[in-house]
N, C-alpha and C positions, 0 to 999 in steps of 0.2 A: 526597604527594596528599592535599589536605584533604577531610575527610568532612564533606559537605553535608547536615546532617540537621534535621529539626524532628519534634518528639515532642509527641503530644497523647493524650488518653484518649477512646477511642469506646466506645459501647455503648447497650444499650436496657434499662433496667431493667424488672422486672415491672410495675411502676406504669404505665410509659410505653410498654409492649409494643403495645399498642392503636395507637399514633401512628405505630407502624412500618409497619402494613398487613400484609394477608395475605401480600404478596408479600416481606416483609422478615422472615420468621421465620428466627431462627438456627439453625444445625445443634445437634444434641445435643450437650451438654457445652461449650456456649460462652456461658454464663451470666455475669453480671459483667461488669465493666471490663476492658477490654483495652488493654494499651498498645502503640501501633504506632510505629516509626521511619521516617517516611516520607521519602523524597529531596526535597529543597527545589529549587524553582525555581533554576537558576543565574543569575547576572548574567554574560552573556558579555561577553569582551573579544576583539573581532575581531581576529584574527591576521594579517590581511592587509590592513591599512589602506593605501589607495592612496596612493603617495608621488607620484604624477603623476595627472593626469587626461587623459581621451580628447580627441581632435579628430575631428570627423567628416569620412569619407571625402568626397572630390570628387564621386564618383557611384557607383552600385551594381555589384558584381561582375558578370561575366559567368556564366550558368549555361547548361546544354545545352539545356534546354526551350526551344522555339521561343517561349513567351509571354514569358520572361525575367523580370525582376524590375521591378517597378514603383518609381519614385522617389517616395517619399512626404515628401520633406523632412527637416529635421533635428528632433532631439528633444534636450534638455538636461536634465541634473539634477546632483547633487553629485558624481558621477564624470567629468562632462565632457559633451560633445556627440557625438552619434551620426548617421549617415545610416540614415534608416529604409526599407528595402527590402522592398516588399510580395511576398509570395509567389504564384504565380499559383494560380487556383482550382482547377486539376488540373495535377498533373504527367504530362505525357503523355512525357517522354523521362527516362531516368536522369539525375539531376542531383547536383550536389553543391554543399553550403553550405560555403563556404570560411571560414575562421577569417580575421581582418584585425586587425592590431596597432593599438595604442592611438593611434597618430599618423595612422590610416586609418581610424577606428571605424565598424563596421557593426551594425546590429541587423535581423533578419530578421522581418518582420511577418505574423503570421498573422491574416487578416481574412475572417471567415466561415468555412464550412466550406472546409477545404484538402485535397483528396484526393490521395492517393499512387497513381496509375493508376486504371483502371476495374475493378470489380468482376468478377473472373473466374468467380464462381459456384462452387457447391459442390463440383464436380469439376474436375480440372486437365486432364481429357483432351477437354473440349468438349462433352462427350456431353449436357451442359445447356443447349447453345445458345450459351454463352459462351466467349470466347476469353480466355487470359491476356495482359495488357498487359506483365507481367514488368518494371514500373519499378522502380527501386532509387533510393532518396532517402537520400544519405549526408550527414552532418552532421558538420563536424571537431571535433575537442576544442577547447574554449575558446568555441565559439561560443553566442550567445545569441539566443534567439527569443522575441519578444513578441507576446502576442495580445489582441484587443480584446472586450471584452463576451463575446458568447456564442460566440466563435471557438474552434475546434479543429482539430487536425491529425489525419487520417483517414488509415489504412493499409489499402486494400482488399485482399480476397482475390486471390491470385495477384501481389503485390507485395511490396515489402519495404522497411522503413526500417533503415540502418545508422547508428545514433545511438550513437557509441562515444567517450565523452569518456577522460580519464585521472583519475587520482588528484590529479593537480596541475592539471589543467585539465578540471572537469566541464563538459558541455553544460548549460546553464541554459534552461527554458522558463518564462518569467515574463510580467509584464504593464508596460504604459506607467506604470502609477502607480509600480510599483518603480523603473524608470529615472528618473523626477522626483522619487523621494525622498519620495514622498505616504506609504508604506505604513509600518506599525508591525508589532509583534508579534502584533496582534489582527485585523489586516486580512485579508480572505479574498474569493474569488467575483469577481475582477477578470476573469477568461476563462475558456474552457472546460477544455480538456485535452488528453491525448494517447490515441487511439483506434487500438487494433491488432485487425486482424480475420483471421481463420484458417479452416482447413478441418477441423479436428480434430473428434470427436464431441461432440454437446452434447444436453440433453433440453429438455423444454419447448418443444416444436417450435410454430412460426408456423401451420402447417397441422394441424390434427386429424387428417388421415389420414396424415401422415407417422409412420415409426417412429422412435422416440428412438434417437440414436445412429448413424442410417443417412445416406447421402448426401442423403436427401431432407428431412432434418431442419435447418431453418434458423431463425434468430430474428433481430430488427432491434435495432440498437444502442440501447439506453436513453438517454435524454436527448438525442437528437437530433433536429433538426428535420426533416431529409429523410434517415430512417434508412437508414444501410448494413447489409448481411446479414452474416451471419457463421454458421459450422457446416459440417459435411459428414462423410466418414468416413476422413479422412488423419490419423491420431494424430500422425505425424512431420512434418507440416506445418512450413514454416518462414515466418513474417512479419518475419524479420530478427533484428537484434540492438540491445539497448537496454543500455548500460553506463555507470558514472560519470555520472548523469543527476539534475539537479535539476528539480523541479516545483512551482512557487511560485504561491501566490494564486489557485489553480483554483476550478473548482467552480460556474459561473454557472447561476442558474436560467433555463430557457428559457420560452418562451411557451405550451408546453404543460403545465407544471408539474413537467417532470422537471429533473433536475440533472445535470450532468456531474463526474465526479471526476477527480483528478489524472492517474491512470492507469488506462484500461478496456482489459481484453482480451476479445474474444469469439472463442471456438473456436480460439484459437492453438495451433499443434501444438508437439512437443517439439524440433522444429529451431529453435525461435525461441530466442534467448539473453537472459535478464535477469541483471544483476548489478550491484550498488551503485546502487541507485536510492532517491530522497528525495523524498517528497511533504511539502510544508509548506503548512500552513494552506488546505487544501482546503474548499471550503464544504458540500460533501458527504462521502462517502467518500473516505479516503485513496487506497486503490486496490479495485478490483472486477474480479474475474475470474469471467467466464460461460463455464462449459464449457471444453473442450479440455484441453490440457497446460501447466501452467506450474511452471517450475523456477527459483528466485532465490535466490542467494546475496548477502546484503548488501542490507537492505531498511528503511529509516528511514521512519517516518511520524509526523509532529510536527502537532499542533493541528488535525487532521480534526473537522469540527463533526458529523459523522453517526458512521459506523463507520470505525475505522482501516484493517481488513482484512474485506472482504465477499466471500464465495464463493458461486456459485451455478450452477444447472443443469448437474450433472454433470462439473464441474470435477476433475480429478485434479492436485494441486498440491503440491510440495514446497519450503518455504521454510526457509532456515538464516540465522542471525545477523541477527536481526530486532530493531530498537528501535522500540516505538510508546508516544508520550507525548502526553496531552491537555494542552491549556490549563487553566487553572482555570476549572471550572464550564461548561465547553464540551464539547460532543461527547455521543456515545451510547456505544456498546460498543466496546471494543477489537476483539473477534471477533465477527463476526456469521457464522453459517454457515449457508447455504441458506434457502429458504422453505419454509414449511408450507402446503402445497396438494393437490389431487387427485392430482398426479403424482409423488409422493414415491417411489413403486416402479418408476419408469421407469429405465432404464440407458443410458449409464454413469451409476452412482450416485457422487456426490461423496465422494471421499476426498483430504482435506487434511491434511498432515503438517507440523509445524513443530518444529524444533529449534533450540535456541540462542536463545532469545528472553527479552526483558525489557520488561513491560508496565507503564506507569504510567498508572493512572487517575486523574483529578482532578475528576471530576465526580459530584455525588450524583445516582446513577441506579439502575436495576434490576439490573444485573449488569456485571461487566467483559467475560465471555466467555458468549457464548450459542450454543449447538449445537442445531439443531433441524432439522426436516425430513428426518428418519431418515439424516442425513449421517454418512458416516463420518469420524472425526475423531482426530487423534493430536497430544497437546502432549508433548514431550519436552524436557528440560534448559531449563525455563521458569520463570522468575520473574515472579510477578504481585502487583503493589502497589497497594493503594487509597489514594490519597492525598486523597480528598475529605474534607470536615469532617465528615460524618454517617455516613459510612460505607456503603459499596457492596459487595453480595456478589462474590465472586469468579466462582464457577461457576454455571451453569444449564444444564440439559439438559433439552431438551423431548421428549417421548413416550417409552414405556416400551422400545418397540423400540431406541432409540437408545442406551440402557443396556444391553440385554440380548440383542439379537439375536445369533445365533452365525454365525460366518464360513460364507459359502456362494457359492464361485466360481459355482455356475450362475445365480445372480441378480447377481452382482458385488458381493457382500456382503463386506465387510472385518472383520466383527465389530462389538461396541460400542466406543464412544467410549474412547480410551485414554490413561492418564496414566502417564508414566515420568519420574523426577526432577524432578517440578514442585513447586515452593515457593509458598506462598501467605501473603501478608501483607495481609491483609483483616480488618477487624473481624467481618465474617460470611464464612466460606468457602465456604457452600453454600447455595443458595436452592432452594425448590420451583419446577418448572417447569410447563409444560402436559404433564398425564399423569404428572408424576414429583413425588417429593418430595426435600427436601433429604438427609434419610438415603439415599435411594437414590443420589443423586449422590455422597455422601461413600462409600458401599460402592463405587461403582466406581472412585473415586479411589484408596480404600485398597487396591485390588486390584492396581494397578500396584506397581512397585519404585521405592522410596528417594524416595517422596513424604512432604512436610511441609505440612500445613494451618495449622500454628501458627508459620510462620516470621517471624523479625524481621529486616529488612533492614538492611545495612550499606553500600548503596550509595553511591559518590561521584559527583560530577559527573551524578547522576542514574542513570547507566546502568553505570558501571565497579563491577565486584564488589568488595566488600570481604572482612574476615575470615570473616562467616557464609556468605557465598556460597561462598568457597573451600573451606568445610567441607562442603558438600553434595557426595554421591556422584553422579557423571555416568552417564547411560545412553548406550550405543553406538548411535547411530541408523543405523549401517550395515545394522543388522538390519532397518529399515525399508526403506531403498532405498540402492542405490550411489552415488545422488547424494550422500548426505549425507558430510561429513568426520566423523571421530571425534575431535571436538574436545577431548574430555576435561575438560570443565568445563560448569557450569550457568550459564545467563544468556548475554547475546550478546557480553559483553566481560570479559576479566580485565584486572587492573591491568598496565599498560605495552602493552596492546593497542592498536594503532594502525588497527585495519581500517576504522574510520568517521572517520578524520581524512583531509584532502586535498579530498574530494568533497563534502562536507556543508557547511552554513552554521549559523550560531549565532543562538539567540535567548532570550528571557527563560524560555521553556520548557524548552529543553535546548540545552546548548552542548557541541560536540564538542573544539572546539579546534584549532589548526593546520590551518586549512581556507581556504575562501574568505571568510571575516569574516562579518559579520552578514546575516541573510537579508533585511534591509531594505535591502541596498545591494549594488552589483554589483561584482564583481572587476575589476581593470584589469590587463592583461598588456602589457607594454611591447614585446614582440616575439613 
């Protein structure tokens, strides 16, 4: 496998240190020039270039919902013509969006806010005066849904989505521009995104009289014009299943100034299944998890224009096999953990644990990873690479308590931020935070096992481990949770690993190969 690299020299000399600013101070012992091998953005070769084009279906398929599908005519692009079938504003009966082959091609249109069921409130037993509608929206493998402008699909509490593609036929949420062939590798923000709401515990309650984590603690979905609510006290609640799904060109700015991200979860419970999800070129965050319980194996975030992975309001999250790659000079942090506010001591306290991740930063910014809000956080078996031109610090941790507070189950405190088998390839490994110093962050980093703050990556295809990565000693993440696999390696993927193939798409930012082809085009299935 070809090793794609570019090498250059980064550093701040003593003379130029002032121009780095107070927030750009290097950690002790990192003076002088540092040579870093950064993975180059690949030039992808689409691996499933259509050999045929689609022909629009004569009419829209049947669905069980009484409102049915509205025929919005046809739409055409480089991959052929499609019948555009608009979803109802609200699914009031369990329905299935069926796959249609190339000779009767259909795209399902999301226009405005499309609700799955009606909100059943924070409790399942109707004690809140609301009754569950128990609507299930099933989406077949290979189905493509397209959104308009600020449109989004919202799953209300007490209802479910079953959007389960396959590695060979992922479900794709995208935009009309993508269908018409108008998008490039830098396009974004064409439509809203996918939102799942549940009844698991959250913090930062809408009512200032509600107890955090209780059935009365609810919030409204960020970035929506008519906000649905989420939250409750059922940690095992299920909002359905989402697997082998691509979310492309999302993140539209709404009239109230908020933005939607590709995938938003609010208070979803551990009964919700997430596997193999790709966010591509979201105009806001790639994914954002508000409270609840989120468990994902297989997460790809490419080209997010804000944070790649944002976690907040008491979420308990376990993420494994994660690739996050920014476009050149676009985006904020790869990781943003929680918000700093007066509610930091509320419980449940955020506890996010990530294992087997590869993060590629390509923007000159403040930091790659920022952990704040006194969140509990663990990074294990993770490789962080700064590929920006001027150098961006790998790690920032805010507040002294985040670095030093002892574990205490009585206040849902898991202990200080934790690093296990983490490799940093950044000109500056650590930086000062709010109430912390780079030296303090480094001390906590050094307290973990098998960490390396002076790593030189040998990644190929941007995310595939090379010789240096293979030489790293892995941490057993099953010590953190039984959710995790003991993969036995550091990073998202070893050489020969095909876990990200099939269900992904390629761009100039990162190419996974043997998949649906270019993100700027649609796959065509003949049967």
